[in-house]
mmCIF file as gemmi writes it, N, C-alpha and C atoms, coordinates in Angstrom:
data_model
loop_
_atom_site.group_PDB
_atom_site.id
_atom_site.type_symbol
_atom_site.label_atom_id
_atom_site.label_alt_id
_atom_site.label_comp_id
_atom_site.label_asym_id
_atom_site.label_entity_id
_atom_site.label_seq_id
_atom_site.pdbx_PDB_ins_code
_atom_site.Cartn_x
_atom_site.Cartn_y
_atom_site.Cartn_z
_atom_site.occupancy
_atom_site.B_iso_or_equiv
_atom_site.pdbx_formal_charge
_atom_site.auth_seq_id
_atom_site.auth_asym_id
_atom_site.pdbx_PDB_model_num
ATOM 1 N N . MET Axp A 1 ? 137.83 155.623 69.082 1 0 ? 1 A 1
ATOM 2 C CA . MET Axp A 1 ? 138.101 154.53 69.991 1 0 ? 1 A 1
ATOM 3 C C . MET Axp A 1 ? 136.782 153.851 70.367 1 0 ? 1 A 1
ATOM 4 N N . ILE Axp A 2 ? 136.797 152.513 70.384 1 0 ? 2 A 1
ATOM 5 C CA . ILE Axp A 2 ? 135.598 151.742 70.69 1 0 ? 2 A 1
ATOM 6 C C . ILE Axp A 2 ? 135.465 151.608 72.216 1 0 ? 2 A 1
ATOM 7 N N . THR Axp A 3 ? 134.254 151.746 72.694 1 0 ? 3 A 1
ATOM 8 C CA . THR Axp A 3 ? 134.027 151.662 74.137 1 0 ? 3 A 1
ATOM 9 C C . THR Axp A 3 ? 133.899 150.204 74.564 1 0 ? 3 A 1
ATOM 10 N N . ILE Axp A 4 ? 134.056 149.978 75.848 1 0 ? 4 A 1
ATOM 11 C CA . ILE Axp A 4 ? 133.918 148.626 76.387 1 0 ? 4 A 1
ATOM 12 C C . ILE Axp A 4 ? 132.499 148.104 76.174 1 0 ? 4 A 1
ATOM 13 N N . GLU Axp A 5 ? 131.53 148.981 76.276 1 0 ? 5 A 1
ATOM 14 C CA . GLU Axp A 5 ? 130.137 148.578 76.063 1 0 ? 5 A 1
ATOM 15 C C . GLU Axp A 5 ? 129.918 148.099 74.632 1 0 ? 5 A 1
ATOM 16 N N . GLU Axp A 6 ? 130.536 148.807 73.68 1 0 ? 6 A 1
ATOM 17 C CA . GLU Axp A 6 ? 130.414 148.405 72.275 1 0 ? 6 A 1
ATOM 18 C C . GLU Axp A 6 ? 131.109 147.065 72.035 1 0 ? 6 A 1
ATOM 19 N N . ARG Axp A 7 ? 132.256 146.895 72.648 1 0 ? 7 A 1
ATOM 20 C CA . ARG Axp A 7 ? 132.973 145.623 72.503 1 0 ? 7 A 1
ATOM 21 C C . ARG Axp A 7 ? 132.165 144.467 73.076 1 0 ? 7 A 1
ATOM 22 N N . VAL Axp A 8 ? 131.582 144.677 74.259 1 0 ? 8 A 1
ATOM 23 C CA . VAL Axp A 8 ? 130.766 143.63 74.889 1 0 ? 8 A 1
ATOM 24 C C . VAL Axp A 8 ? 129.549 143.328 74.036 1 0 ? 8 A 1
ATOM 25 N N . ALA Axp A 9 ? 128.899 144.352 73.521 1 0 ? 9 A 1
ATOM 26 C CA . ALA Axp A 9 ? 127.725 144.145 72.672 1 0 ? 9 A 1
ATOM 27 C C . ALA Axp A 9 ? 128.091 143.341 71.428 1 0 ? 9 A 1
ATOM 28 N N . LYS Axp A 10 ? 129.223 143.659 70.832 1 0 ? 10 A 1
ATOM 29 C CA . LYS Axp A 10 ? 129.665 142.933 69.642 1 0 ? 10 A 1
ATOM 30 C C . LYS Axp A 10 ? 129.956 141.467 69.981 1 0 ? 10 A 1
ATOM 31 N N . LEU Axp A 11 ? 130.633 141.241 71.099 1 0 ? 11 A 1
ATOM 32 C CA . LEU Axp A 11 ? 130.93 139.868 71.519 1 0 ? 11 A 1
ATOM 33 C C . LEU Axp A 11 ? 129.661 139.084 71.833 1 0 ? 11 A 1
ATOM 34 N N . GLU Axp A 12 ? 128.71 139.732 72.483 1 0 ? 12 A 1
ATOM 35 C CA . GLU Axp A 12 ? 127.443 139.064 72.775 1 0 ? 12 A 1
ATOM 36 C C . GLU Axp A 12 ? 126.737 138.661 71.486 1 0 ? 12 A 1
ATOM 37 N N . GLY Axp A 13 ? 126.774 139.523 70.493 1 0 ? 13 A 1
ATOM 38 C CA . GLY Axp A 13 ? 126.172 139.204 69.198 1 0 ? 13 A 1
ATOM 39 C C . GLY Axp A 13 ? 126.844 138.018 68.541 1 0 ? 13 A 1
ATOM 40 N N . LEU Axp A 14 ? 128.17 137.981 68.611 1 0 ? 14 A 1
ATOM 41 C CA . LEU Axp A 14 ? 128.902 136.848 68.035 1 0 ? 14 A 1
ATOM 42 C C . LEU Axp A 14 ? 128.592 135.548 68.765 1 0 ? 14 A 1
ATOM 43 N N . VAL Axp A 15 ? 128.515 135.61 70.071 1 0 ? 15 A 1
ATOM 44 C CA . VAL Axp A 15 ? 128.185 134.412 70.851 1 0 ? 15 A 1
ATOM 45 C C . VAL Axp A 15 ? 126.788 133.917 70.487 1 0 ? 15 A 1
ATOM 46 N N . ASP Axp A 16 ? 125.835 134.827 70.391 1 0 ? 16 A 1
ATOM 47 C CA . ASP Axp A 16 ? 124.478 134.431 69.997 1 0 ? 16 A 1
ATOM 48 C C . ASP Axp A 16 ? 124.476 133.766 68.623 1 0 ? 16 A 1
ATOM 49 N N . GLU Axp A 17 ? 125.222 134.337 67.697 1 0 ? 17 A 1
ATOM 50 C CA . GLU Axp A 17 ? 125.297 133.784 66.343 1 0 ? 17 A 1
ATOM 51 C C . GLU Axp A 17 ? 125.904 132.381 66.366 1 0 ? 17 A 1
ATOM 52 N N . LEU Axp A 18 ? 126.969 132.21 67.116 1 0 ? 18 A 1
ATOM 53 C CA . LEU Axp A 18 ? 127.603 130.893 67.207 1 0 ? 18 A 1
ATOM 54 C C . LEU Axp A 18 ? 126.681 129.868 67.857 1 0 ? 18 A 1
ATOM 55 N N . ARG Axp A 19 ? 125.954 130.27 68.871 1 0 ? 19 A 1
ATOM 56 C CA . ARG Axp A 19 ? 125 129.355 69.522 1 0 ? 19 A 1
ATOM 57 C C . ARG Axp A 19 ? 123.916 128.91 68.546 1 0 ? 19 A 1
ATOM 58 N N . GLU Axp A 20 ? 123.407 129.846 67.78 1 0 ? 20 A 1
ATOM 59 C CA . GLU Axp A 20 ? 122.367 129.516 66.807 1 0 ? 20 A 1
ATOM 60 C C . GLU Axp A 20 ? 122.891 128.553 65.752 1 0 ? 20 A 1
ATOM 61 N N . ARG Axp A 21 ? 124.105 128.826 65.259 1 0 ? 21 A 1
ATOM 62 C CA . ARG Axp A 21 ? 124.698 127.954 64.249 1 0 ? 21 A 1
ATOM 63 C C . ARG Axp A 21 ? 124.918 126.549 64.794 1 0 ? 21 A 1
ATOM 64 N N . ARG Axp A 22 ? 125.44 126.472 66 1 0 ? 22 A 1
ATOM 65 C CA . ARG Axp A 22 ? 125.732 125.174 66.595 1 0 ? 22 A 1
ATOM 66 C C . ARG Axp A 22 ? 124.449 124.401 66.851 1 0 ? 22 A 1
ATOM 67 N N . ALA Axp A 23 ? 123.436 125.07 67.336 1 0 ? 23 A 1
ATOM 68 C CA . ALA Axp A 23 ? 122.165 124.4 67.623 1 0 ? 23 A 1
ATOM 69 C C . ALA Axp A 23 ? 121.562 123.808 66.363 1 0 ? 23 A 1
ATOM 70 N N . SER Axp A 24 ? 121.71 124.481 65.245 1 0 ? 24 A 1
ATOM 71 C CA . SER Axp A 24 ? 121.097 123.991 64.011 1 0 ? 24 A 1
ATOM 72 C C . SER Axp A 24 ? 121.907 122.865 63.375 1 0 ? 24 A 1
ATOM 73 N N . VAL Axp A 25 ? 123.199 122.786 63.653 1 0 ? 25 A 1
ATOM 74 C CA . VAL Axp A 25 ? 124.055 121.788 63.016 1 0 ? 25 A 1
ATOM 75 C C . VAL Axp A 25 ? 124.269 120.566 63.893 1 0 ? 25 A 1
ATOM 76 N N . ASP Axp A 26 ? 124.505 120.776 65.179 1 0 ? 26 A 1
ATOM 77 C CA . ASP Axp A 26 ? 124.924 119.691 66.063 1 0 ? 26 A 1
ATOM 78 C C . ASP Axp A 26 ? 123.797 118.984 66.793 1 0 ? 26 A 1
ATOM 79 N N . THR Axp A 27 ? 122.576 119.348 66.539 1 0 ? 27 A 1
ATOM 80 C CA . THR Axp A 27 ? 121.482 118.713 67.242 1 0 ? 27 A 1
ATOM 81 C C . THR Axp A 27 ? 121.288 117.298 66.706 1 0 ? 27 A 1
ATOM 82 N N . PRO Axp A 28 ? 121.548 116.306 67.549 1 0 ? 28 A 1
ATOM 83 C CA . PRO Axp A 28 ? 121.403 114.925 67.075 1 0 ? 28 A 1
ATOM 84 C C . PRO Axp A 28 ? 119.931 114.547 66.93 1 0 ? 28 A 1
ATOM 85 N N . GLY Axp A 29 ? 119.709 113.637 66.037 1 0 ? 29 A 1
ATOM 86 C CA . GLY Axp A 29 ? 118.359 113.12 65.88 1 0 ? 29 A 1
ATOM 87 C C . GLY Axp A 29 ? 118.055 112.12 66.972 1 0 ? 29 A 1
ATOM 88 N N . ARG Axp A 30 ? 116.813 111.767 67.123 1 0 ? 30 A 1
ATOM 89 C CA . ARG Axp A 30 ? 116.393 110.885 68.202 1 0 ? 30 A 1
ATOM 90 C C . ARG Axp A 30 ? 117.038 109.508 68.11 1 0 ? 30 A 1
ATOM 91 N N . ASP Axp A 31 ? 117.219 108.993 66.914 1 0 ? 31 A 1
ATOM 92 C CA . ASP Axp A 31 ? 117.751 107.647 66.741 1 0 ? 31 A 1
ATOM 93 C C . ASP Axp A 31 ? 119.172 107.631 66.17 1 0 ? 31 A 1
ATOM 94 N N . ASP Axp A 32 ? 119.908 108.733 66.298 1 0 ? 32 A 1
ATOM 95 C CA . ASP Axp A 32 ? 121.261 108.787 65.751 1 0 ? 32 A 1
ATOM 96 C C . ASP Axp A 32 ? 122.186 107.75 66.362 1 0 ? 32 A 1
ATOM 97 N N . TRP Axp A 33 ? 121.935 107.336 67.605 1 0 ? 33 A 1
ATOM 98 C CA . TRP Axp A 33 ? 122.792 106.352 68.249 1 0 ? 33 A 1
ATOM 99 C C . TRP Axp A 33 ? 122.807 105.039 67.462 1 0 ? 33 A 1
ATOM 100 N N . ARG Axp A 34 ? 121.77 104.774 66.722 1 0 ? 34 A 1
ATOM 101 C CA . ARG Axp A 34 ? 121.694 103.518 65.968 1 0 ? 34 A 1
ATOM 102 C C . ARG Axp A 34 ? 122.74 103.456 64.857 1 0 ? 34 A 1
ATOM 103 N N . ASP Axp A 35 ? 123.182 104.617 64.388 1 0 ? 35 A 1
ATOM 104 C CA . ASP Axp A 35 ? 124.212 104.642 63.345 1 0 ? 35 A 1
ATOM 105 C C . ASP Axp A 35 ? 125.559 104.149 63.86 1 0 ? 35 A 1
ATOM 106 N N . THR Axp A 36 ? 125.781 104.198 65.169 1 0 ? 36 A 1
ATOM 107 C CA . THR Axp A 36 ? 127.078 103.798 65.726 1 0 ? 36 A 1
ATOM 108 C C . THR Axp A 36 ? 127.116 102.342 66.167 1 0 ? 36 A 1
ATOM 109 N N . VAL Axp A 37 ? 125.965 101.72 66.309 1 0 ? 37 A 1
ATOM 110 C CA . VAL Axp A 37 ? 125.928 100.332 66.754 1 0 ? 37 A 1
ATOM 111 C C . VAL Axp A 37 ? 126.611 99.451 65.719 1 0 ? 37 A 1
ATOM 112 N N . GLY Axp A 38 ? 127.607 98.709 66.146 1 0 ? 38 A 1
ATOM 113 C CA . GLY Axp A 38 ? 128.306 97.783 65.267 1 0 ? 38 A 1
ATOM 114 C C . GLY Axp A 38 ? 129.396 98.395 64.42 1 0 ? 38 A 1
ATOM 115 N N . MET Axp A 39 ? 129.68 99.677 64.599 1 0 ? 39 A 1
ATOM 116 C CA . MET Axp A 39 ? 130.666 100.306 63.724 1 0 ? 39 A 1
ATOM 117 C C . MET Axp A 39 ? 132.085 99.785 63.949 1 0 ? 39 A 1
ATOM 118 N N . PHE Axp A 40 ? 132.339 99.126 65.089 1 0 ? 40 A 1
ATOM 119 C CA . PHE Axp A 40 ? 133.663 98.579 65.346 1 0 ? 40 A 1
ATOM 120 C C . PHE Axp A 40 ? 133.694 97.055 65.254 1 0 ? 40 A 1
ATOM 121 N N . ALA Axp A 41 ? 132.646 96.484 64.709 1 0 ? 41 A 1
ATOM 122 C CA . ALA Axp A 41 ? 132.618 95.025 64.552 1 0 ? 41 A 1
ATOM 123 C C . ALA Axp A 41 ? 133.76 94.593 63.632 1 0 ? 41 A 1
ATOM 124 N N . ASP Axp A 42 ? 134.431 93.536 64.015 1 0 ? 42 A 1
ATOM 125 C CA . ASP Axp A 42 ? 135.537 92.981 63.227 1 0 ? 42 A 1
ATOM 126 C C . ASP Axp A 42 ? 136.716 93.945 63.094 1 0 ? 42 A 1
ATOM 127 N N . ASP Axp A 43 ? 136.87 94.847 64.05 1 0 ? 43 A 1
ATOM 128 C CA . ASP Axp A 43 ? 137.997 95.779 64.059 1 0 ? 43 A 1
ATOM 129 C C . ASP Axp A 43 ? 139.021 95.262 65.071 1 0 ? 43 A 1
ATOM 130 N N . ASP Axp A 44 ? 140.163 94.804 64.582 1 0 ? 44 A 1
ATOM 131 C CA . ASP Axp A 44 ? 141.176 94.203 65.451 1 0 ? 44 A 1
ATOM 132 C C . ASP Axp A 44 ? 141.717 95.185 66.495 1 0 ? 44 A 1
ATOM 133 N N . VAL Axp A 45 ? 141.921 96.418 66.108 1 0 ? 45 A 1
ATOM 134 C CA . VAL Axp A 45 ? 142.447 97.41 67.046 1 0 ? 45 A 1
ATOM 135 C C . VAL Axp A 45 ? 141.441 97.669 68.158 1 0 ? 45 A 1
ATOM 136 N N . MET Axp A 46 ? 140.177 97.794 67.814 1 0 ? 46 A 1
ATOM 137 C CA . MET Axp A 46 ? 139.152 98.018 68.829 1 0 ? 46 A 1
ATOM 138 C C . MET Axp A 46 ? 139.061 96.815 69.761 1 0 ? 46 A 1
ATOM 139 N N . GLN Axp A 47 ? 139.21 95.621 69.226 1 0 ? 47 A 1
ATOM 140 C CA . GLN Axp A 47 ? 139.168 94.429 70.066 1 0 ? 47 A 1
ATOM 141 C C . GLN Axp A 47 ? 140.34 94.429 71.045 1 0 ? 47 A 1
ATOM 142 N N . GLU Axp A 48 ? 141.511 94.866 70.598 1 0 ? 48 A 1
ATOM 143 C CA . GLU Axp A 48 ? 142.664 94.987 71.501 1 0 ? 48 A 1
ATOM 144 C C . GLU Axp A 48 ? 142.362 95.973 72.625 1 0 ? 48 A 1
ATOM 145 N N . ILE Axp A 49 ? 141.742 97.084 72.286 1 0 ? 49 A 1
ATOM 146 C CA . ILE Axp A 49 ? 141.387 98.093 73.29 1 0 ? 49 A 1
ATOM 147 C C . ILE Axp A 49 ? 140.408 97.509 74.307 1 0 ? 49 A 1
ATOM 148 N N . LEU Axp A 50 ? 139.399 96.818 73.821 1 0 ? 50 A 1
ATOM 149 C CA . LEU Axp A 50 ? 138.413 96.224 74.723 1 0 ? 50 A 1
ATOM 150 C C . LEU Axp A 50 ? 139.039 95.156 75.611 1 0 ? 50 A 1
ATOM 151 N N . ASP Axp A 51 ? 139.921 94.336 75.036 1 0 ? 51 A 1
ATOM 152 C CA . ASP Axp A 51 ? 140.603 93.303 75.826 1 0 ? 51 A 1
ATOM 153 C C . ASP Axp A 51 ? 141.461 93.923 76.925 1 0 ? 51 A 1
ATOM 154 N N . GLU Axp A 52 ? 142.181 94.98 76.589 1 0 ? 52 A 1
ATOM 155 C CA . GLU Axp A 52 ? 143.023 95.654 77.579 1 0 ? 52 A 1
ATOM 156 C C . GLU Axp A 52 ? 142.172 96.313 78.666 1 0 ? 52 A 1
ATOM 157 N N . ALA Axp A 53 ? 141.073 96.913 78.277 1 0 ? 53 A 1
ATOM 158 C CA . ALA Axp A 53 ? 140.171 97.529 79.26 1 0 ? 53 A 1
ATOM 159 C C . ALA Axp A 53 ? 139.618 96.464 80.205 1 0 ? 53 A 1
ATOM 160 N N . GLN Axp A 54 ? 139.264 95.314 79.666 1 0 ? 54 A 1
ATOM 161 C CA . GLN Axp A 54 ? 138.761 94.215 80.498 1 0 ? 54 A 1
ATOM 162 C C . GLN Axp A 54 ? 139.837 93.732 81.462 1 0 ? 54 A 1
ATOM 163 N N . ARG Axp A 55 ? 141.067 93.621 80.976 1 0 ? 55 A 1
ATOM 164 C CA . ARG Axp A 55 ? 142.173 93.199 81.827 1 0 ? 55 A 1
ATOM 165 C C . ARG Axp A 55 ? 142.381 94.185 82.974 1 0 ? 55 A 1
ATOM 166 N N . LEU Axp A 56 ? 142.315 95.48 82.658 1 0 ? 56 A 1
ATOM 167 C CA . LEU Axp A 56 ? 142.48 96.5 83.693 1 0 ? 56 A 1
ATOM 168 C C . LEU Axp A 56 ? 141.342 96.47 84.711 1 0 ? 56 A 1
ATOM 169 N N . ARG Axp A 57 ? 140.122 96.265 84.249 1 0 ? 57 A 1
ATOM 170 C CA . ARG Axp A 57 ? 138.978 96.171 85.176 1 0 ? 57 A 1
ATOM 171 C C . ARG Axp A 57 ? 139.127 94.977 86.109 1 0 ? 57 A 1
ATOM 172 N N . GLU Axp A 58 ? 139.554 93.858 85.563 1 0 ? 58 A 1
ATOM 173 C CA . GLU Axp A 58 ? 139.737 92.67 86.395 1 0 ? 58 A 1
ATOM 174 C C . GLU Axp A 58 ? 140.846 92.882 87.418 1 0 ? 58 A 1
ATOM 175 N N . ALA Axp A 59 ? 141.921 93.538 87.024 1 0 ? 59 A 1
ATOM 176 C CA . ALA Axp A 59 ? 143.01 93.833 87.963 1 0 ? 59 A 1
ATOM 177 C C . ALA Axp A 59 ? 142.519 94.773 89.062 1 0 ? 59 A 1
ATOM 178 N N . ASP Axp A 60 ? 141.716 95.769 88.702 1 0 ? 60 A 1
ATOM 179 C CA . ASP Axp A 60 ? 141.156 96.674 89.704 1 0 ? 60 A 1
ATOM 180 C C . ASP Axp A 60 ? 140.247 95.93 90.679 1 0 ? 60 A 1
ATOM 181 N N . ARG Axp A 61 ? 139.452 94.996 90.169 1 0 ? 61 A 1
ATOM 182 C CA . ARG Axp A 61 ? 138.572 94.223 91.04 1 0 ? 61 A 1
ATOM 183 C C . ARG Axp A 61 ? 139.379 93.371 92.017 1 0 ? 61 A 1
ATOM 184 N N . ARG Axp A 62 ? 140.429 92.736 91.513 1 0 ? 62 A 1
ATOM 185 C CA . ARG Axp A 62 ? 141.273 91.92 92.401 1 0 ? 62 A 1
ATOM 186 C C . ARG Axp A 62 ? 141.911 92.795 93.473 1 0 ? 62 A 1
ATOM 187 N N . GLN Axp A 63 ? 142.368 93.968 93.096 1 0 ? 63 A 1
ATOM 188 C CA . GLN Axp A 63 ? 142.993 94.884 94.053 1 0 ? 63 A 1
ATOM 189 C C . GLN Axp A 63 ? 141.967 95.346 95.091 1 0 ? 63 A 1
ATOM 190 N N . ALA Axp A 64 ? 140.746 95.633 94.667 1 0 ? 64 A 1
ATOM 191 C CA . ALA Axp A 64 ? 139.697 96.066 95.601 1 0 ? 64 A 1
ATOM 192 C C . ALA Axp A 64 ? 139.318 94.941 96.549 1 0 ? 64 A 1
ATOM 193 N N . ASP Axp A 65 ? 139.268 93.714 96.033 1 0 ? 65 A 1
ATOM 194 C CA . ASP Axp A 65 ? 138.93 92.571 96.879 1 0 ? 65 A 1
ATOM 195 C C . ASP Axp A 65 ? 140.018 92.308 97.925 1 0 ? 65 A 1
ATOM 196 N N . ALA Axp A 66 ? 141.257 92.621 97.603 1 0 ? 66 A 1
ATOM 197 C CA . ALA Axp A 66 ? 142.369 92.386 98.505 1 0 ? 66 A 1
ATOM 198 C C . ALA Axp A 66 ? 142.371 93.369 99.677 1 0 ? 66 A 1
ATOM 199 N N . CYS Axp A 67 ? 141.696 94.495 99.512 1 0 ? 67 A 1
ATOM 200 C CA . CYS Axp A 67 ? 141.691 95.525 100.566 1 0 ? 67 A 1
ATOM 201 C C . CYS Axp A 67 ? 140.764 95.204 101.692 1 0 ? 67 A 1
């Protein structure tokens, strides 16, 4: 039978391994944000989303001004 200490030690080792793997893969580069600039240009669906968000913001502003 495995002891609780052994189970915890094994889990700690797995967590350390996962952290190391994630750090090496998911670390963004300094200028990675530049890859996303313009990625939704000329996208009709994204434009609909932005238009709806703008409409909601304007409605919220009108509601706040009325208070």
